[in-house]
C-alpha positions as a Markdown table, in Angstrom:
| # | Residue | x | y | z |
|---|---|---|---|---|
| 1 | Met | -0.4 | 0.5 | 0.0 |
| 2 | Asp | 1.3 | 3.3 | -1.2 |
| 3 | Phe | 0.7 | 7.1 | 0.4 |
| 4 | Ser | -1.8 | 7.7 | -1.9 |
| 5 | Arg | -3.9 | 4.4 | -1.3 |
| 6 | Phe | -3.5 | 5.4 | 3.0 |
| 7 | Phe | -4.4 | 8.8 | 2.1 |
| 8 | Leu | -7.8 | 8.1 | 0.6 |
| 9 | Ile | -8.5 | 5.1 | 3.3 |
| 10 | Ile | -8.2 | 8.3 | 6.0 |
| 11 | Leu | -10.5 | 10.6 | 3.9 |
| 12 | Ala | -13.1 | 7.8 | 3.5 |
| 13 | Arg | -13.0 | 6.8 | 7.1 |
| 14 | His | -12.4 | 10.2 | 8.6 |
| 15 | Arg | -15.6 | 10.0 | 10.4 |
| 16 | Leu | -14.6 | 7.2 | 12.8 |
| 17 | Ile | -11.5 | 8.6 | 13.0 |
| 18 | Leu | -12.9 | 12.1 | 14.3 |
| 19 | Leu | -15.2 | 10.2 | 16.7 |
| 20 | Thr | -12.5 | 8.0 | 18.3 |
| 21 | Leu | -10.2 | 11.4 | 18.8 |
| 22 | Ile | -13.1 | 12.9 | 19.8 |
| 23 | Val | -14.1 | 10.1 | 22.0 |
| 24 | Thr | -10.6 | 9.9 | 23.8 |
| 25 | Val | -10.4 | 13.1 | 24.0 |
| 26 | Ser | -13.4 | 13.7 | 25.9 |
| 27 | Thr | -12.8 | 10.7 | 28.1 |
| 28 | Thr | -9.1 | 11.9 | 28.7 |
| 29 | Leu | -10.7 | 15.5 | 30.1 |
| 30 | Ile | -13.9 | 13.8 | 32.3 |
| 31 | Val | -11.5 | 11.4 | 33.7 |
| 32 | Ser | -8.6 | 14.4 | 34.6 |
| 33 | Leu | -11.4 | 16.8 | 35.6 |
| 34 | Leu | -13.1 | 14.0 | 38.5 |
| 35 | Leu | -9.4 | 12.9 | 39.5 |
| 36 | Pro | -8.9 | 14.4 | 42.9 |
| 37 | Lys | -6.4 | 16.9 | 42.6 |
| 38 | Asn | -2.7 | 16.1 | 44.3 |
| 39 | Tyr | -0.3 | 18.7 | 45.5 |
| 40 | Lys | 3.5 | 18.0 | 45.7 |
| 41 | Ser | 5.4 | 20.1 | 48.1 |
| 42 | Ser | 10.0 | 19.4 | 47.3 |
| 43 | Ala | 12.8 | 20.1 | 50.0 |
| 44 | Thr | 16.4 | 20.8 | 48.6 |
| 45 | Leu | 19.6 | 19.0 | 50.6 |
| 46 | Leu | 23.3 | 19.3 | 49.8 |
| 47 | Val | 25.4 | 16.5 | 50.6 |
| 48 | Thr | 29.0 | 18.0 | 51.6 |
| 49 | His | 32.7 | 17.3 | 51.7 |
| 50 | Lys | 34.1 | 18.6 | 54.5 |
| 51 | Gly | 37.5 | 16.7 | 53.9 |
| 52 | Ala | 39.6 | 16.0 | 57.3 |
| 53 | Asp | 37.3 | 14.7 | 59.8 |
| 54 | Pro | 37.4 | 18.1 | 62.6 |
| 55 | Val | 37.4 | 15.2 | 65.8 |
| 56 | Thr | 39.8 | 13.0 | 64.4 |
| 57 | Gly | 41.6 | 14.7 | 62.2 |
| 58 | Met | 41.6 | 12.1 | 59.5 |
| 59 | Ile | 41.1 | 12.8 | 55.7 |
| 60 | Met | 37.9 | 11.3 | 54.8 |
| 61 | Pro | 37.1 | 9.6 | 51.5 |
| 62 | Ala | 35.2 | 12.1 | 48.7 |
| 63 | Gln | 31.6 | 11.3 | 49.7 |
| 64 | Leu | 30.6 | 12.8 | 45.8 |
| 65 | Ser | 30.9 | 9.2 | 44.2 |
| 66 | Ala | 27.8 | 7.7 | 42.6 |
| 67 | Ser | 27.8 | 5.1 | 44.7 |
| 68 | Tyr | 28.1 | 7.2 | 47.7 |
| 69 | Met | 24.8 | 9.5 | 46.1 |
| 70 | Ala | 23.1 | 5.8 | 45.2 |
| 71 | Thr | 23.8 | 4.9 | 49.3 |
| 72 | Gln | 22.3 | 8.4 | 50.6 |
| 73 | Leu | 19.1 | 7.9 | 48.1 |
| 74 | Asp | 18.8 | 4.3 | 50.0 |
| 75 | Val | 18.9 | 6.0 | 53.6 |
| 76 | Ile | 16.4 | 8.3 | 52.7 |
| 77 | Lys | 13.8 | 5.6 | 50.8 |
| 78 | Ser | 14.4 | 3.9 | 54.5 |
| 79 | Thr | 11.5 | 2.3 | 56.6 |
| 80 | Arg | 13.7 | 3.7 | 59.6 |
| 81 | Thr | 13.7 | 7.3 | 58.2 |
| 82 | Ala | 9.9 | 7.1 | 58.0 |
| 83 | Leu | 9.5 | 5.8 | 61.0 |
| 84 | Met | 11.2 | 8.8 | 62.8 |
| 85 | Val | 9.2 | 11.0 | 60.6 |
| 86 | Ile | 6.3 | 9.1 | 62.4 |
| 87 | Asp | 7.9 | 9.8 | 65.6 |
| 88 | Gln | 9.0 | 13.7 | 64.9 |
| 89 | Leu | 4.9 | 14.3 | 63.9 |
| 90 | Arg | 3.7 | 11.7 | 65.8 |
| 91 | Leu | 1.4 | 10.4 | 63.1 |
| 92 | Asp | 0.9 | 7.6 | 64.9 |
| 93 | Gln | -1.3 | 9.0 | 67.9 |
| 94 | Ser | -4.1 | 10.6 | 65.4 |
| 95 | Glu | -7.4 | 9.1 | 65.7 |
| 96 | Ala | -7.7 | 10.0 | 61.5 |
| 97 | Val | -4.7 | 7.2 | 60.8 |
| 98 | Lys | -5.8 | 4.6 | 63.6 |
| 99 | Gly | -9.0 | 4.6 | 61.4 |
| 100 | Gln | -7.5 | 4.6 | 58.2 |
| 101 | Phe | -5.9 | 1.7 | 59.4 |
| 102 | Glu | -8.3 | -0.3 | 60.6 |
| 103 | Asn | -10.3 | 0.2 | 57.6 |
| 104 | Ser | -7.4 | -0.5 | 55.8 |
| 105 | Asn | -6.8 | -4.3 | 57.2 |
| 106 | Ser | -3.5 | -4.5 | 57.0 |
| 107 | Asn | -1.3 | -7.5 | 58.4 |
| 108 | Leu | 1.3 | -4.6 | 59.3 |
| 109 | Gly | 1.5 | -3.2 | 62.5 |
| 110 | Leu | 0.5 | 0.4 | 62.4 |
| 111 | Arg | 3.8 | 2.3 | 62.2 |
| 112 | Asp | 5.1 | -0.3 | 59.7 |
| 113 | Trp | 1.6 | 0.3 | 57.3 |
| 114 | Leu | 2.0 | 4.4 | 58.1 |
| 115 | Ala | 5.9 | 4.1 | 57.2 |
| 116 | Ala | 4.8 | 2.2 | 53.9 |
| 117 | Leu | 2.5 | 4.7 | 53.1 |
| 118 | Leu | 4.7 | 7.9 | 53.3 |
| 119 | Leu | 7.4 | 6.1 | 51.5 |
| 120 | Lys | 4.6 | 5.1 | 48.5 |
| 121 | Asn | 4.2 | 9.0 | 48.0 |
| 122 | Leu | 7.7 | 9.8 | 48.4 |
| 123 | Asp | 10.0 | 10.9 | 45.5 |
| 124 | Ile | 13.8 | 11.6 | 45.9 |
| 125 | Asp | 15.1 | 13.6 | 42.7 |
| 126 | Thr | 19.1 | 14.0 | 41.9 |
| 127 | Ser | 21.4 | 14.4 | 39.1 |
| 128 | Arg | 24.7 | 12.1 | 38.3 |
| 129 | Asp | 27.2 | 15.0 | 38.8 |
| 130 | Ser | 25.6 | 17.0 | 41.7 |
| 131 | Ser | 25.5 | 16.6 | 45.2 |
| 132 | Val | 22.0 | 18.2 | 45.6 |
| 133 | Ile | 19.0 | 15.8 | 46.6 |
| 134 | Gly | 15.6 | 16.9 | 46.1 |
| 135 | Ile | 12.8 | 15.0 | 48.5 |
| 136 | Ser | 9.4 | 15.3 | 47.6 |
| 137 | Phe | 5.9 | 14.6 | 49.0 |
| 138 | Lys | 2.8 | 14.0 | 47.1 |
| 139 | Gly | -0.8 | 14.2 | 48.5 |
| 140 | Thr | -4.0 | 15.8 | 48.2 |
| 141 | Asp | -3.3 | 18.5 | 51.7 |
| 142 | Pro | -0.6 | 21.0 | 50.3 |
| 143 | Ile | 0.2 | 22.0 | 53.9 |
| 144 | Phe | 0.6 | 17.8 | 55.1 |
| 145 | Thr | 2.8 | 17.8 | 51.6 |
| 146 | Ser | 5.0 | 20.1 | 52.6 |
| 147 | Ile | 5.0 | 19.0 | 56.4 |
| 148 | Ile | 6.2 | 15.5 | 55.3 |
| 149 | Ala | 8.8 | 16.6 | 52.9 |
| 150 | Asn | 10.6 | 18.9 | 55.9 |
| 151 | Ala | 10.2 | 16.2 | 58.2 |
| 152 | Phe | 11.7 | 13.7 | 55.9 |
| 153 | Ala | 14.8 | 16.5 | 55.3 |
| 154 | Asn | 15.2 | 17.1 | 58.9 |
| 155 | Ala | 14.9 | 13.4 | 59.7 |
| 156 | Tyr | 17.5 | 12.5 | 56.9 |
| 157 | Gln | 20.0 | 14.9 | 58.4 |
| 158 | Glu | 19.1 | 13.5 | 61.9 |
| 159 | Met | 19.9 | 9.8 | 60.7 |
| 160 | Ser | 23.7 | 11.0 | 58.9 |
| 161 | Ile | 24.3 | 11.9 | 62.8 |
| 162 | Arg | 23.2 | 8.5 | 63.6 |
| 163 | Leu | 24.9 | 6.6 | 61.5 |
| 164 | Thr | 28.2 | 7.9 | 61.9 |
| 165 | Val | 27.7 | 8.1 | 66.0 |
| 166 | Glu | 26.2 | 5.0 | 66.6 |
| 167 | Pro | 29.0 | 3.1 | 65.4 |
| 168 | Ser | 31.6 | 5.0 | 67.5 |
| 169 | Gln | 29.5 | 4.8 | 70.3 |
| 170 | Lys | 29.5 | 0.9 | 70.2 |
| 171 | Ala | 33.1 | 1.1 | 69.4 |
| 172 | Ala | 33.5 | 3.2 | 72.6 |
| 173 | Ala | 31.3 | 0.7 | 74.6 |
| 174 | Tyr | 33.7 | -2.3 | 73.5 |
| 175 | Phe | 37.3 | -0.5 | 74.1 |
| 176 | Thr | 35.4 | 0.4 | 77.6 |
| 177 | Glu | 35.0 | -3.5 | 78.4 |
| 178 | Gln | 38.2 | -4.4 | 77.0 |
| 179 | Leu | 40.0 | -1.2 | 79.3 |
| 180 | Asn | 38.8 | -3.2 | 82.3 |
| 181 | Val | 40.3 | -6.3 | 81.0 |
| 182 | Leu | 43.6 | -4.9 | 80.4 |
| 183 | Arg | 44.1 | -3.3 | 83.6 |
| 184 | Asp | 43.4 | -6.2 | 85.6 |
| 185 | Lys | 46.2 | -8.2 | 83.6 |
| 186 | Leu | 48.6 | -4.6 | 84.0 |
| 187 | Glu | 47.7 | -4.8 | 87.6 |
| 188 | Ile | 48.7 | -8.7 | 87.5 |
| 189 | Ala | 51.8 | -8.0 | 85.6 |
| 190 | Gln | 53.2 | -5.6 | 87.8 |
| 191 | Lys | 52.0 | -7.6 | 91.0 |
| 192 | Lys | 54.2 | -10.3 | 89.6 |
| 193 | Leu | 57.4 | -8.0 | 89.0 |
| 194 | Ser | 57.3 | -6.4 | 92.3 |
| 195 | Asp | 57.1 | -10.0 | 93.9 |
| 196 | Tyr | 59.8 | -11.3 | 92.0 |
| 197 | Gln | 62.0 | -8.1 | 92.8 |
| 198 | His | 61.4 | -7.9 | 96.4 |
| 199 | Glu | 61.8 | -11.9 | 96.8 |
| 200 | Lys | 65.3 | -11.6 | 94.9 |
| 201 | Gly | 66.1 | -8.0 | 96.7 |
| 202 | Ile | 66.5 | -6.4 | 92.5 |
| 203 | Val | 66.1 | -2.9 | 93.0 |
| 204 | Asp | 66.3 | -1.6 | 89.1 |
| 205 | Val | 66.5 | -4.0 | 86.0 |
| 206 | Asp | 69.0 | -1.5 | 84.2 |
| 207 | Tyr | 72.8 | -3.1 | 85.4 |
| 208 | Arg | 74.1 | 0.4 | 85.5 |
| 209 | Leu | 71.9 | 1.2 | 88.6 |
| 210 | Asp | 72.6 | -1.4 | 90.3 |
| 211 | Ile | 74.7 | -1.7 | 93.7 |
| 212 | Glu | 75.7 | -5.0 | 93.7 |
| 213 | Thr | 77.5 | -4.6 | 90.3 |
| 214 | Lys | 79.3 | -1.0 | 91.6 |
| 215 | Arg | 80.6 | -2.3 | 94.7 |
| 216 | Leu | 82.2 | -5.5 | 92.2 |
| 217 | Asn | 83.7 | -2.8 | 90.3 |
| 218 | Asp | 85.0 | -1.1 | 93.4 |
| 219 | Leu | 86.4 | -4.2 | 95.4 |
| 220 | Ser | 88.4 | -4.9 | 91.4 |
| 221 | Ser | 89.8 | -1.7 | 91.6 |
| 222 | Gln | 90.7 | -2.5 | 95.3 |
| 223 | Leu | 92.4 | -5.9 | 94.7 |
| 224 | Ile | 94.3 | -4.4 | 91.5 |
| 225 | Val | 95.9 | -1.3 | 93.8 |
| 226 | Ala | 96.6 | -4.3 | 96.7 |
| 227 | Gln | 98.5 | -6.7 | 94.1 |
| 228 | Ala | 100.7 | -3.5 | 93.6 |
| 229 | Glu | 101.2 | -3.2 | 97.3 |
| 230 | Val | 102.1 | -6.9 | 97.9 |
| 231 | Met | 104.0 | -7.8 | 93.8 |
| 232 | Gly | 105.5 | -4.0 | 93.4 |
| 233 | Ala | 108.9 | -3.8 | 91.9 |
| 234 | Val | 111.6 | -3.6 | 94.3 |
| 235 | Ser | 113.5 | -0.5 | 94.9 |
| 236 | Gly | 117.3 | -0.5 | 95.0 |
| 237 | Ala | 118.5 | 2.9 | 95.9 |
| 238 | Ser | 119.7 | 1.6 | 99.6 |
| 239 | Asp | 120.4 | -1.6 | 101.6 |
| 240 | Asn | 117.1 | -1.9 | 103.7 |
| 241 | Asn | 115.3 | -2.2 | 100.4 |
| 242 | Ser | 117.2 | -4.8 | 99.6 |
| 243 | Asn | 115.4 | -6.4 | 103.0 |
| 244 | Gly | 111.9 | -7.0 | 100.6 |
| 245 | Glu | 110.9 | -3.4 | 100.8 |
| 246 | Lys | 108.0 | -2.6 | 98.3 |
| 247 | Asn | 107.7 | 0.7 | 96.6 |
| 248 | Ser | 104.3 | 1.1 | 98.2 |
| 249 | Ile | 105.7 | 0.1 | 101.8 |
| 250 | Gly | 108.2 | 3.4 | 101.7 |
| 251 | Arg | 105.7 | 5.3 | 101.5 |
| 252 | Asn | 104.8 | 4.1 | 105.1 |
| 253 | Pro | 105.1 | 7.8 | 107.4 |
| 254 | Met | 106.5 | 5.4 | 110.0 |
| 255 | Ile | 108.9 | 3.9 | 107.8 |
| 256 | Ser | 109.9 | 6.5 | 106.2 |
| 257 | Asn | 110.7 | 8.3 | 109.8 |
| 258 | Leu | 112.8 | 5.2 | 110.9 |
| 259 | Lys | 114.7 | 5.5 | 107.5 |
| 260 | Leu | 115.6 | 8.9 | 108.2 |
| 261 | Ser | 116.7 | 8.1 | 111.3 |
| 262 | Leu | 118.5 | 5.2 | 110.3 |
| 263 | Thr | 120.4 | 7.6 | 107.9 |
| 264 | Gln | 121.7 | 9.8 | 110.5 |
| 265 | Ala | 122.4 | 7.4 | 112.8 |
| 266 | Glu | 124.6 | 5.8 | 110.0 |
| 267 | Ser | 126.2 | 9.0 | 109.4 |
| 268 | Asn | 126.9 | 9.5 | 112.6 |
| 269 | Phe | 128.8 | 5.9 | 113.2 |
| 270 | Ser | 130.6 | 6.4 | 110.4 |
| 271 | Glu | 131.9 | 9.7 | 112.0 |
| 272 | Ile | 132.3 | 8.5 | 115.2 |
| 273 | Ser | 134.6 | 5.2 | 113.7 |
| 274 | Gln | 136.8 | 7.4 | 111.2 |
| 275 | Lys | 138.1 | 9.3 | 114.8 |
| 276 | Leu | 137.6 | 6.9 | 117.5 |
| 277 | Gly | 138.6 | 3.6 | 117.9 |
| 278 | Arg | 135.9 | 0.2 | 118.2 |
| 279 | Asn | 137.2 | -0.5 | 122.0 |
| 280 | His | 135.9 | 3.4 | 122.7 |
| 281 | Pro | 132.2 | 3.6 | 124.5 |
| 282 | Ser | 131.0 | 6.3 | 122.0 |
| 283 | Tyr | 131.8 | 4.1 | 118.9 |
| 284 | Ala | 129.9 | 1.2 | 120.9 |
| 285 | Gly | 127.3 | 3.5 | 121.4 |
| 286 | Ala | 126.7 | 5.0 | 117.9 |
| 287 | Lys | 127.2 | 1.0 | 116.2 |
| 288 | Ala | 124.3 | -0.4 | 119.1 |
| 289 | Glu | 122.0 | 2.9 | 117.9 |
| 290 | Val | 122.3 | 1.7 | 114.4 |
| 291 | Glu | 121.3 | -2.1 | 114.8 |
| 292 | Lys | 118.5 | -0.7 | 116.6 |
| 293 | Leu | 117.1 | 1.6 | 113.9 |
| 294 | Arg | 117.6 | -1.4 | 111.6 |
| 295 | Ala | 116.6 | -3.8 | 113.1 |
| 296 | Glu | 113.4 | -1.7 | 114.3 |
| 297 | Leu | 112.9 | -0.2 | 110.4 |
| 298 | Asn | 112.8 | -4.5 | 109.2 |
| 299 | Arg | 110.2 | -5.1 | 111.8 |
| 300 | Tyr | 108.4 | -2.5 | 110.3 |
| 301 | Ile | 108.4 | -3.8 | 106.8 |
| 302 | Arg | 107.5 | -7.2 | 108.1 |
| 303 | Val | 104.4 | -5.8 | 109.7 |
| 304 | Ala | 103.5 | -4.0 | 106.8 |
| 305 | Thr | 104.2 | -6.5 | 103.9 |
| 306 | Asn | 102.0 | -8.9 | 106.1 |
| 307 | Thr | 99.1 | -6.2 | 106.3 |
| 308 | Ala | 99.1 | -5.8 | 102.7 |
| 309 | Ile | 99.3 | -9.7 | 102.0 |
| 310 | Asn | 96.3 | -10.1 | 104.7 |
| 311 | Gln | 94.5 | -7.0 | 102.5 |
| 312 | Glu | 94.9 | -8.2 | 99.5 |
| 313 | Ser | 93.4 | -11.7 | 100.7 |
| 314 | Gly | 90.7 | -10.4 | 101.9 |
| 315 | Ile | 89.8 | -8.1 | 99.1 |
| 316 | Arg | 90.1 | -11.1 | 97.0 |
| 317 | Ala | 88.0 | -13.4 | 99.6 |
| 318 | Ala | 85.0 | -10.5 | 99.3 |
| 319 | Leu | 85.5 | -10.1 | 95.5 |
| 320 | Glu | 84.9 | -14.0 | 94.8 |
| 321 | Glu | 82.1 | -13.6 | 97.3 |
| 322 | Gln | 81.0 | -10.3 | 95.6 |
| 323 | Lys | 81.3 | -12.0 | 92.2 |
| 324 | Thr | 79.2 | -15.2 | 93.3 |
| 325 | Arg | 76.2 | -12.8 | 94.8 |
| 326 | Val | 76.3 | -10.5 | 91.1 |
| 327 | Leu | 75.8 | -13.9 | 89.4 |
| 328 | Thr | 72.9 | -14.9 | 91.4 |
| 329 | Leu | 71.3 | -11.5 | 90.8 |
| 330 | Asn | 71.8 | -11.8 | 87.1 |
| 331 | Arg | 70.5 | -15.2 | 86.5 |
| 332 | Ala | 67.4 | -13.5 | 88.9 |
| 333 | Arg | 67.3 | -10.5 | 86.1 |
| 334 | Asp | 67.5 | -13.2 | 83.1 |
| 335 | Glu | 64.2 | -14.5 | 85.0 |
| 336 | Leu | 62.8 | -11.2 | 85.4 |
| 337 | Leu | 62.9 | -10.2 | 81.7 |
| 338 | Pro | 60.1 | -11.9 | 80.8 |
| 339 | Leu | 57.7 | -10.5 | 83.6 |
| 340 | Val | 59.5 | -6.8 | 83.1 |
| 341 | Lys | 58.2 | -7.8 | 78.8 |
| 342 | Asp | 54.5 | -8.7 | 80.2 |
| 343 | Val | 54.6 | -5.6 | 82.2 |
| 344 | Glu | 55.6 | -3.2 | 79.1 |
| 345 | Gly | 53.3 | -5.6 | 76.6 |
| 346 | Ala | 50.3 | -4.8 | 78.9 |
| 347 | Gln | 50.8 | -1.4 | 79.4 |
| 348 | Gln | 51.4 | -0.5 | 75.5 |
| 349 | Ala | 48.1 | -2.5 | 75.2 |
| 350 | Tyr | 46.5 | -0.5 | 78.1 |
| 351 | Asn | 47.8 | 3.0 | 76.6 |
| 352 | Thr | 46.4 | 2.1 | 72.9 |
| 353 | Ala | 42.9 | 0.9 | 74.3 |
| 354 | Met | 43.2 | 4.3 | 76.0 |
| 355 | Gln | 43.9 | 6.6 | 72.9 |
| 356 | Arg | 41.2 | 4.6 | 71.2 |
| 357 | Leu | 38.8 | 4.7 | 73.8 |
| 358 | Asn | 39.2 | 8.6 | 73.7 |
| 359 | Gln | 39.5 | 8.7 | 70.1 |
| 360 | Thr | 35.7 | 7.2 | 69.6 |
| 361 | Ser | 34.3 | 8.8 | 72.8 |
| 362 | Leu | 34.9 | 12.2 | 71.1 |
| 363 | Glu | 33.4 | 10.8 | 68.1 |
| 364 | Gly | 30.3 | 9.1 | 69.7 |
| 365 | Gln | 29.7 | 12.7 | 70.9 |
| 366 | Ser | 29.8 | 14.7 | 68.0 |
| 367 | Asn | 26.7 | 15.9 | 66.2 |
| 368 | Leu | 28.1 | 17.2 | 62.9 |
| 369 | Ser | 26.4 | 16.0 | 59.9 |
| 370 | Ser | 27.5 | 16.1 | 56.4 |
| 371 | Val | 24.0 | 16.8 | 55.2 |
| 372 | Ser | 22.6 | 20.4 | 55.0 |
| 373 | Ile | 19.3 | 21.7 | 54.0 |
| 374 | Leu | 19.3 | 24.1 | 51.2 |
| 375 | Asp | 15.7 | 24.9 | 50.4 |
| 376 | Thr | 12.9 | 24.0 | 53.2 |
| 377 | Ala | 9.4 | 22.6 | 51.8 |
| 378 | Lys | 7.0 | 25.8 | 50.8 |
| 379 | Ile | 2.9 | 25.0 | 50.5 |
| 380 | Pro | 2.5 | 24.3 | 46.9 |
| 381 | Asp | -0.1 | 26.9 | 45.5 |
| 382 | Thr | -0.7 | 25.1 | 42.3 |
| 383 | Pro | -1.7 | 21.3 | 42.2 |
| 384 | Asp | 0.9 | 19.0 | 40.7 |
| 385 | Ser | -1.6 | 16.5 | 39.2 |
| 386 | Pro | -3.3 | 16.0 | 37.2 |
| 387 | Lys | -1.9 | 17.9 | 34.2 |
| 388 | Ile | -5.0 | 18.9 | 32.3 |
| 389 | Leu | -2.7 | 20.2 | 29.4 |
| 390 | Leu | -0.5 | 17.8 | 29.2 |
| 391 | Asn | -3.3 | 15.4 | 29.3 |
| 392 | Met | -5.3 | 16.9 | 26.8 |
| 393 | Val | -1.9 | 17.0 | 24.5 |
| 394 | Leu | -1.3 | 13.2 | 25.1 |
| 395 | Ser | -4.8 | 12.4 | 24.3 |
| 396 | Val | -5.1 | 14.5 | 21.2 |
| 397 | Ile | -2.0 | 12.1 | 19.6 |
| 398 | Leu | -3.5 | 9.0 | 21.7 |
| 399 | Gly | -6.7 | 9.6 | 20.0 |
| 400 | Thr | -4.8 | 10.3 | 16.7 |
| 401 | Leu | -3.3 | 7.3 | 16.4 |
| 402 | Leu | -6.5 | 5.4 | 17.7 |
| 403 | Gly | -8.4 | 6.4 | 15.0 |
| 404 | Leu | -6.0 | 5.7 | 12.3 |
| 405 | Gly | -5.9 | 1.8 | 13.6 |
| 406 | Phe | -9.6 | 1.9 | 13.6 |
| 407 | Gly | -10.0 | 3.2 | 10.2 |
| 408 | Leu | -7.4 | 1.0 | 8.6 |
| 409 | Leu | -8.8 | -2.0 | 10.8 |
| 410 | Ala | -12.2 | -0.9 | 9.3 |
| 411 | Glu | -11.0 | -0.9 | 6.4 |
| 412 | Met | -9.7 | -4.4 | 6.0 |
| 413 | Val | -13.2 | -5.6 | 7.4 |
| 414 | Asp | -14.9 | -3.8 | 4.6 |
| 415 | Arg | -12.8 | -3.6 | 1.4 |
| 416 | Arg | -14.0 | -1.2 | -0.4 |
| 417 | Val | -12.4 | 0.1 | -4.4 |
| 418 | Arg | -10.8 | 3.2 | -3.7 |
| 419 | Ser | -9.6 | 4.4 | -6.9 |
| 420 | Ala | -8.3 | 2.9 | -10.4 |
| 421 | Glu | -5.2 | 1.1 | -9.4 |
| 422 | Asp | -7.3 | -0.8 | -6.7 |
| 423 | Leu | -9.3 | -2.1 | -9.8 |
| 424 | Val | -6.2 | -3.2 | -11.3 |
| 425 | Asp | -4.8 | -4.7 | -8.2 |
| 426 | Val | -8.1 | -6.8 | -7.7 |
| 427 | Leu | -8.9 | -7.8 | -11.5 |
| 428 | Gln | -6.0 | -8.0 | -13.0 |
| 429 | Val | -6.8 | -6.2 | -16.1 |
| 430 | Pro | -6.7 | -2.4 | -17.4 |
| 431 | Val | -8.9 | 0.5 | -17.0 |
| 432 | Leu | -10.1 | 2.4 | -20.3 |
| 433 | Gly | -11.8 | 4.8 | -18.4 |
| 434 | Ile | -13.1 | 6.3 | -15.3 |
| 435 | Ile | -16.7 | 7.7 | -15.5 |
| 436 | Lys | -17.3 | 10.3 | -12.4 |
| 437 | Arg | -20.5 | 11.2 | -10.8 |
| 438 | Gly | -21.5 | 14.6 | -9.6 |
| 439 | Glu | -19.5 | 16.0 | -6.7 |
| 440 | Pro | -20.3 | 19.2 | -4.0 |
| 441 | Lys | -18.5 | 21.6 | -5.4 |
| 442 | Gln | -16.8 | 22.0 | -2.1 |
| 443 | Lys | -15.5 | 18.4 | -2.0 |
| 444 | Arg | -14.1 | 19.1 | -6.0 |
| 445 | Met | -12.1 | 21.8 | -4.2 |
| 446 | Met | -10.8 | 20.3 | -1.3 |
| 447 | Leu | -9.7 | 17.7 | -4.0 |
| 448 | Leu | -8.0 | 19.7 | -6.5 |
| 449 | Ala | -6.3 | 21.1 | -3.3 |
| 450 | Trp | -4.4 | 17.8 | -2.9 |
| 451 | Pro | -1.2 | 16.8 | -4.5 |
| 452 | Arg | -2.1 | 15.3 | -8.2 |
| 453 | Leu | -0.1 | 12.2 | -6.9 |
| 454 | Ile | -2.7 | 11.8 | -3.7 |
| 455 | Arg | -6.0 | 12.3 | -6.2 |
């Protein structure tokens, strides 16, 4: 079928097409006028990205991704948000709402039924590259729609705070419980360490601060000095030194005085021996004085030497005893190290838990929200639906299509010859001529106005 035949069919069935169009438009107009007027009120929210968290100082991830915005839309449409709206407005306490709930015969509870009803009329709008969210609510009462839209905006803002705060509060409660356990472990470890130190007499674990180690070092120094006094090199400067006098002994005041007196007596004896004979009383007295001083000097030297030897032996014994004590303390320290590490580990775990508790406590007390209300919902002046003009335009388009469809269907049911080409197609014979009947003047003028192809 070419376009000319199609147009001829439309001309032939124009009454049916017009009737269908008129019926469709009339029905749409009547239905639009009879439908109740619905109003729509919208509130606008902004989801902001603040960068660093003001409580913890941590850098927050970008919140403007598509998945994040989709999550926020799901939060707004959640039943929990709707229940918050119900609690804010106390809708479940209204007698009218209770009456509607009883008439609905729903299996749900009053609050759940009311939440589902609110979410059914809720509409969320957002764009792909924007962080602005529009919350709209439809209803027959314009004042009620604005109230519900603003309530959902406030509930979502409160919900964003709760979703951030509640995990921190639960974490704070968990850390509080763990902190008590860690405190008990730390006290037990410290008590074990204190008891062990008290039992073993260990003042400090550090070797540098240990008194016993210092005393061992002092005894070692004293032993070296005593050994030097006993084993010192023999001075060969005088005859008395050949009797075993040590360098340290020569520094003894008594021995020094005796040596000086002996030197003077020997000098005096030398002078007398040159002037007088051996039988002279002065010679015998000087010789006796020299021998007396020498004997006394030798006696003091032996006493000092024995004293140094005895002192060296005592220091050596004290050193061995102190060394044994230090070794015992070192073994005790080795056994003490695990206790010290237990205390340090318990202290570190306690400090870490305390730090996390302080941080989560601050986060749990925060009332900062990343959602800001840009525009509150206003009471609408005009109804949002039904849109009569739009419905009429759509009804014209739909009525035209239906009319064309009905016209083609009627033509298929009752086939007519509309042109000479139809005779050729049906009878398969050439057309010799066309006899036209008289037509009204208006119809002839209308046909002359169409293109030759259509005629």
